[in-house]
C-alpha positions in Angstrom: 0.0 0.0 0.0 1.3 3.4 -0.9 1.5 6.2 1.7 0.3 9.8 1.2 3.9 10.9 0.4 4.1 8.6 -2.6 0.5 9.4 -3.8 1.2 13.2 -3.6 4.6 12.9 -5.3 3.1 10.8 -8.2 1.1 13.8 -9.3 4.3 15.9 -9.8 6.4 16.2 -12.9 10.2 15.8 -12.8 10.8 19.6 -12.5 8.3 19.8 -9.6 10.0 16.9 -7.9 13.3 18.6 -8.2 11.9 21.8 -6.8 10.3 19.9 -3.9 13.7 18.3 -3.1 15.4 21.7 -3.3 12.8 23.2 -0.9 13.5 20.5 1.6 17.3 20.8 1.4 17.9 24.5 1.0 17.8 27.2 3.7 15.5 29.5 1.8 13.2 29.7 -1.2 15.7 31.8 -3.3 18.4 29.1 -3.0 15.9 26.3 -3.6 14.9 28.0 -6.9 18.5 28.3 -7.9 19.2 24.6 -7.2 16.0 23.6 -9.0 16.7 26.0 -11.9 13.3 27.6 -11.8 12.2 31.2 -11.2 10.8 32.3 -7.9 7.5 33.1 -9.7 7.2 29.5 -10.8 7.9 28.2 -7.3 5.3 30.5 -5.8 2.8 29.4 -8.4 3.5 25.7 -7.6 3.2 26.5 -3.9 -0.4 27.4 -4.6 -1.2 24.1 -6.5 -2.9 21.6 -4.2 -0.9 18.6 -5.5 2.4 20.3 -5.0 1.5 21.7 -1.6 0.2 18.2 -0.5 3.5 16.6 -1.6 5.5 19.3 0.1 3.6 18.9 3.4 3.8 15.1 3.2 7.6 15.2 2.6 8.1 17.7 5.5 5.9 15.5 7.8 8.1 12.5 6.9 11.3 14.4 7.7 9.9 15.4 11.1 8.7 11.8 11.8 12.1 10.5 11.0 13.7 13.0 13.3 11.3 12.1 16.1 12.1 8.4 15.6 15.8 9.2 16.1 15.0 11.2 19.2 12.9 8.4 20.6 15.7 5.9 20.0 18.0 8.2 22.1 15.5 8.4 25.0 17.0 5.6 26.9 20.4 7.4 26.9 18.8 10.5 28.3 17.0 8.6 31.0 20.2 6.9 32.0 22.0 10.2 32.2 19.2 11.7 34.3 19.2 8.7 36.6 23.0 8.8 37.0 22.8 12.5 37.9 19.9 12.0 40.3 21.7 9.1 42.1 25.2 10.8 42.1 25.9 11.7 45.7 28.8 13.8 44.5 26.7 15.9 42.1 25.4 19.3 43.3 22.1 19.2 44.9 20.5 21.5 42.3 21.6 19.1 39.5 20.2 16.1 41.4 16.9 17.8 42.1 16.7 19.0 38.4 17.3 15.5 37.2 14.7 14.0 39.6 12.2 16.6 38.7 12.7 16.0 34.9 12.2 12.3 35.4 9.0 12.9 37.4 7.6 15.5 35.0 8.3 13.4 31.9 6.7 10.3 33.5 3.6 12.3 34.4 3.4 13.8 30.9 3.7 10.3 29.4 0.8 9.0 31.5 -1.3 12.1 30.6 -0.5 11.6 26.9 -1.5 8.0 27.0 -4.7 8.8 28.8 -5.6 11.5 26.3 -4.9 9.2 23.4 -7.2 6.6 24.9 -9.9 9.2 25.3 -9.5 10.4 21.7 -9.7 6.8 20.4 -12.9 6.2 22.3 -14.4 9.4 21.0 -13.4 8.5 17.4 -15.0 5.0 17.9 -18.2 6.6 19.1 -18.3 9.0 16.2 -17.6 6.2 13.7 -20.5 4.2 15.1 -22.8 7.2 14.7 -22.0 7.5 11.0 
């Protein structure tokens, strides 16, 4: 099954795909246009086309999802560091308290997020039944 990124990108021609890649890799629109070898007017026109905008948003979303996955993979390292600081009798008290506080706050936020997700899923199920 194809994801929305593939479906959106399939609607673009090769110049638009090159422009999309440039938008994602360059620091600003002007440089993206230079790399894609198109005018800024063309880029602005494409940025008003639903298929191009959809592909751009899907690609940006994928980049962010990949970054979040990398961050999540490193969470165990962060937790280990916080635990080491919190347990280190030689560390300054402020550092130990800050580490302990971070552990508690993140734990509470995780529980709240899970609870919220469950509530949203229940609401979505109820709405789906009503349709």
